[in-house]
C-alpha positions as CSV (number, residue, x, y, z in Angstrom):
1,M,0.0,0.0,0.0
2,I,1.2,3.5,-0.8
3,V,-0.6,6.5,0.7
4,K,-0.4,9.8,-1.2
5,C,-1.0,13.1,0.7
6,D,-1.5,16.4,-1.1
7,L,-1.3,19.6,0.9
8,I,-2.5,22.7,-0.9
9,V,-1.2,26.0,0.3
10,E,-1.9,29.5,-0.9
11,F,0.6,32.4,-0.8
12,P,-1.6,35.5,-0.1
13,L,1.2,38.0,-0.9
14,G,3.0,35.9,-3.5
15,A,6.4,34.3,-2.9
16,E,9.8,33.7,-4.5
17,F,12.2,31.0,-3.6
18,Y,15.8,30.6,-4.8
19,R,16.3,26.9,-4.4
20,T,14.3,23.8,-5.5
21,L,11.2,24.4,-3.3
22,D,10.2,20.7,-3.1
23,I,13.6,19.6,-1.9
24,E,13.9,22.4,0.7
25,V,10.5,21.6,2.1
26,Y,11.4,17.9,2.2
27,K,14.5,18.8,4.2
28,K,12.4,20.8,6.7
29,F,10.0,17.9,7.0
30,L,12.8,15.4,7.7
31,R,14.2,17.7,10.4
32,F,10.7,17.9,11.9
33,L,10.3,14.1,11.9
34,K,13.8,13.6,13.3
35,S,13.0,15.9,16.2
36,L,10.1,13.6,17.0
37,T,11.5,10.1,16.3
38,C,15.3,10.2,16.6
39,F,17.1,8.9,19.8
40,S,20.1,11.2,19.3
41,I,19.4,14.2,17.1
42,E,22.9,15.7,17.1
43,E,24.7,12.4,16.4
44,K,25.4,11.1,12.9
45,C,23.5,7.9,12.1
46,S,26.7,6.1,11.1
47,F,28.1,6.5,14.6
48,C,24.9,6.1,16.6
49,T,24.7,2.8,18.6
50,Q,20.9,3.1,18.7
51,R,20.3,3.4,15.0
52,E,18.9,-0.1,14.4
53,N,16.0,0.7,16.8
54,C,15.5,4.3,15.6
55,R,12.3,5.1,13.7
56,Y,14.0,7.9,11.8
57,Y,16.8,5.6,10.6
58,Q,14.2,3.0,9.6
59,F,11.8,5.2,7.5
60,T,14.7,7.1,5.8
61,G,16.0,3.8,4.4
62,N,18.8,3.5,6.9
63,N,19.7,7.2,6.4
64,F,19.2,7.0,2.6
65,T,21.5,4.0,2.0
66,K,18.3,2.3,0.8
67,C,15.1,3.8,-0.6
68,P,13.2,5.9,2.0
69,G,9.6,5.0,2.9
70,I,8.6,8.7,3.3
71,F,9.4,11.2,0.5
72,M,7.9,14.0,-1.6
73,K,7.2,14.5,-5.2
74,V,10.1,16.6,-6.4
75,D,10.3,18.6,-9.6
76,R,13.8,20.0,-9.9
77,F,12.6,22.4,-12.5
78,G,9.4,23.3,-10.8
79,K,8.0,26.7,-10.2
80,N,9.7,28.8,-7.5
81,Y,7.8,32.1,-8.1
82,F,4.2,32.6,-7.1
83,L,1.8,35.5,-7.7
84,P,-0.4,36.8,-4.8
85,K,-3.1,34.2,-4.0
86,E,-1.4,31.6,-6.1
87,K,-1.5,28.0,-4.9
88,K,1.2,25.3,-4.6
89,I,0.6,21.5,-4.1
90,F,3.1,19.6,-1.9
91,T,2.8,15.9,-2.4
92,F,4.0,13.3,0.1
93,Y,4.2,9.5,-0.3
94,F,4.2,7.0,2.5
95,I,5.2,3.4,1.7
96,G,3.8,0.3,3.4
97,N,3.9,0.6,7.2
98,C,5.1,4.2,7.0
99,E,1.4,5.1,6.5
100,K,1.2,5.6,10.2
101,Y,3.2,8.8,9.8
102,S,0.9,10.3,7.1
103,D,-0.9,12.6,9.6
104,F,2.4,14.2,10.5
105,T,2.2,16.2,7.3
106,E,-0.6,18.4,8.7
107,V,1.1,18.7,12.0
108,F,4.3,19.8,10.2
109,F,2.6,22.5,8.2
110,H,0.9,23.9,11.3
111,S,4.3,23.9,13.0
112,L,5.5,26.4,10.4
113,E,3.1,29.0,11.8
114,N,1.9,30.0,8.3
115,K,5.3,31.0,7.0
116,L,7.6,29.2,4.5
117,W,10.8,31.1,5.3
118,E,9.6,34.7,5.2
119,H,6.6,34.1,3.0
120,P,3.1,33.9,4.5
121,F,0.9,31.0,3.4
122,Y,-2.4,29.4,4.3
123,L,-3.0,25.7,4.4
124,K,-6.1,25.5,2.2
125,E,-6.8,21.8,1.8
126,I,-5.5,18.3,2.5
127,R,-6.2,15.3,0.3
128,K,-5.3,11.7,1.0
129,E,-5.6,8.6,-1.2
130,R,-4.2,5.1,-1.6
131,L,-2.5,4.3,-4.8
132,E,-3.7,1.1,-6.5
133,E,-1.6,-1.5,-8.2
134,T,-3.3,-1.1,-11.5
135,L,-1.2,-2.6,-14.3
136,M,-0.2,-0.7,-17.5
137,K,1.1,-2.1,-20.8
138,G,2.7,-0.2,-23.7
139,N,5.4,-0.4,-26.3
140,K,8.2,1.6,-24.7
141,I,9.2,3.5,-21.6
142,E,11.0,6.8,-21.7
143,I,13.0,7.7,-18.5
144,D,13.3,11.5,-18.2
145,T,15.2,11.9,-14.9
146,V,18.2,10.0,-13.5
147,V,18.2,6.3,-12.5
148,E,21.2,4.2,-11.5
149,N,23.5,2.4,-14.0
150,K,21.8,-1.0,-13.8
151,P,19.4,-2.9,-16.1
152,L,16.0,-1.2,-15.9
153,D,14.2,-4.3,-14.8
154,Q,16.6,-4.7,-12.0
155,I,16.2,-1.1,-11.0
156,I,12.4,-1.6,-10.7
157,Q,12.6,-4.9,-8.9
158,D,15.3,-3.6,-6.4
159,L,13.0,-0.6,-5.5
160,L,10.0,-2.9,-4.8
161,N,12.2,-5.4,-2.9
162,D,13.5,-2.6,-0.7
163,Y,9.9,-1.5,0.0
164,Q,9.0,-5.0,0.9
165,T,11.9,-5.7,3.2
166,Q,12.1,-2.2,4.8
167,Y,8.4,-1.2,5.0
168,N,6.4,-4.5,4.7
169,F,5.0,-3.2,1.3
170,Q,3.0,-6.0,-0.4
171,S,3.2,-6.4,-4.1
172,N,2.7,-9.4,-6.4
173,F,4.5,-7.7,-9.2
174,S,7.6,-9.3,-10.7
175,C,9.4,-7.3,-13.5
176,G,10.3,-9.2,-16.7
177,K,13.3,-8.5,-18.9
178,I,13.4,-4.9,-20.3
179,S,15.6,-4.2,-23.3
180,S,17.5,-0.9,-23.8
181,M,16.9,1.1,-27.0
182,R,18.9,4.3,-26.1
183,E,20.7,5.4,-23.0
184,I,22.4,8.7,-22.0
185,K,24.8,9.1,-19.1
186,I,24.0,12.0,-16.8
187,Q,24.8,13.3,-13.3
188,E,22.8,15.6,-11.0
189,D,24.0,18.2,-8.5
190,V,25.0,17.2,-5.0
191,C,22.1,17.2,-2.4
192,F,22.5,17.1,1.3
193,L,19.8,15.4,3.3
194,G,20.5,15.3,7.0
195,T,24.0,14.0,7.4
196,R,24.1,12.4,3.9
197,K,25.8,13.8,0.8
198,I,24.0,12.4,-2.2
199,R,25.1,12.9,-5.9
200,P,23.0,10.9,-8.4
201,I,25.2,9.7,-11.2
202,G,23.4,7.5,-13.7
203,K,21.4,7.5,-16.9
204,I,18.2,8.4,-18.7
205,G,16.9,6.6,-21.8
206,T,14.3,4.8,-23.9
207,Y,13.5,1.1,-23.3
208,S,11.3,-1.5,-25.0
209,I,8.6,-3.0,-22.7
210,K,6.6,-5.1,-25.1
211,N,4.9,-7.9,-23.2
212,I,5.8,-6.2,-19.9
213,E,3.1,-4.9,-17.5
214,L,4.1,-2.2,-15.0
215,P,2.2,-1.0,-11.8
216,K,0.6,2.4,-12.4
217,F,1.7,3.7,-9.0
218,L,5.3,3.8,-10.4
219,L,4.2,6.7,-12.6
220,E,3.4,8.6,-9.4
221,I,6.5,7.8,-7.3
222,G,9.1,7.3,-9.9
223,I,11.6,4.4,-10.0
224,G,15.2,3.9,-8.9
225,Q,17.1,4.7,-5.8
226,W,16.8,8.5,-6.2
227,N,13.0,8.8,-6.7
228,Y,12.9,10.8,-3.5
229,L,15.0,13.5,-5.3
230,G,12.9,13.5,-8.4
231,G,14.7,10.7,-10.2
232,G,13.2,7.9,-12.2
233,K,10.3,9.9,-13.7
234,F,9.1,8.2,-16.9
235,A,6.3,8.0,-19.5
236,I,4.9,4.9,-21.2
237,K,4.1,5.2,-24.9
238,N,0.9,3.5,-26.3
239,T,-0.3,2.8,-22.7
240,I,-3.0,0.3,-22.0
241,D,-4.6,0.0,-18.5
242,K,-5.0,-3.7,-17.6
243,G,-6.9,-3.4,-14.3
244,S,-5.9,-4.3,-10.8
245,N,-4.2,-7.5,-9.7
């Protein structure tokens, strides 16, 4: 099960941000969660003797060495300038047993006291839904943002295996062999999350998925180990919905 939470805010006076807004809000949200769930906030996870029992360490995928179970929809080229009364949707995903933290999004936004940095905002609406494991079929898949340098079917399966072992995410899906049609090597800027320095170095490309069915929720959350930084966004060409498992 994957829970999606949309929090819609309005900037009554407008706003302008100078960094990727989604990532900066995600950093704030992680600091908020860490203050509530971490045994030793000032200590690095790698040196903490209590990390195996720490909830923060667990839902961040062992401090981002694996795929986190709580993350946001990130658009690295998203809008950072808002006119007066313009709205922005912040989208959060909670994987498997991380669903129990989904109500923390509302608490987090209230804790900001109606300001994102110096910009006033109103929390206008909260929407929550579960993403279904509807299957899709098409001729090819186009990866638009970075994934790791592994076969695409392994990338997808590793993500779902991480979700199953880390967060008790249940899925009957097993990815068949996916053939590469075109690949381009790319690298992203360094990102700091908590005590981790992360620099995605990988690829984008086009792949053949004839006779392969993919879960539709992957379109929402992205694939690969950097989906929490906006990686693994893709489109399926000649898509056919096949219904739920």
